[in-house]
N, C-alpha and C positions, 0 to 999 in steps of 0.2 A: 051595429050600433056604436056610435062614437061616444066615448066618455069624456067628462070634463077633467080638467087637471085635479080639481078637488076629489072627484070620484077615483081617479088614478091613484092619487096619494093615499086614499082610504084603502084601496085594494092592495097597495104596496105595504101599508101598515099591517094589514091582516096577513099578508104573505110572510112578513118578518115574524109575526106572532107564531105562525104555523111552523116556520123554520126552527124557532126556539123550542119546539116540541120533539125535534129529531135529535137523537143523540148517537155519538159514536160509542158502540157498546163497550169499548175498552177505556173510555175516558168519561167520568161522570159530569161532563159539561155539554151543552147543546152545540150543534155544528155552527150555528150563528156566532155564538160567543167564542168559539174556537178559531173563528176566522176562515172557515172552510168554504164560505159562501163569498166569492169574489165580486159578483155583480147580480143585480136583478133588474131587468129591463121590462117595462110594460108598455105596450103600444096603445094607441088611442082606442083600439078595438079590444083590448084587455088580452092580447096575446102575450104570454110571459116567456121571457128567456132567462134561465138562471145559468150562471157560469160558476162552477164550483170545483173543489178539488177533494182529495182525501189525505189523511195524514201521511200516507205512503202509498206508492202505486201498488203494492202487494197487500194492501189493507184487506183483512178477512171479509169485510162487508162491501167490497168493491162492486159486487154484483147486485146486492140488495139495498144498500144505502141510497144510490141515486134514484132507484125506482121508488123507494119510500118517500123521498123528497118530492118527486114528480106527482105521485099519487095524492100526497097531502095537499100540495099547492093547487092541483086540479080541482080539489073540493072547496076551495075559497070561492065564495060567492061572486059571480060576474066574470070569473077567469074563464076565458074561451078556450085557450090551448096552453100547453106547457112544453117548452123546448129546454131540455137540460143539456148543457155541454160540460163534459168532465175534462178538466185540463190538469196538467201537472207543470205548467209554466206560468208564473213562477211556482216552484215547489213550495209546499207549505212548511212553516217553521214556527217555533214557539212565540216569536216576536209578533205574529199575526193575531195572537189571542188577545181578547179584550182584557182590560184590568180586572173585570169581574171574574173572568175564566182563570186568570193567573192567580188571583186570590183564592178562588175555590179549590185550586189544585196546590195551594201552599207555596206558590213561586214568588210571592211578594213579601 
């Protein structure tokens, strides 16, 4: 089934809402506001590709966090499949955080 641009936009919005429920256990800010999600691509068929990183390659949740993201996004209505690519290029740094995240962590 092909989705319209509006339907794809709605799916994208829902995916972002779900990403904002996933937290790095060491930082009290969600992964979206932390800037760990580099890209979310959604095809006309609602196949989703997420490109994300972790705060460090040795992050204690390196095994579980990407799977949590994949599982939660897969539960979004109309999402057909989820491909998650973990990358460390460019490596994450504090400048990638949203203003909200920086404020939350007392960095502003």
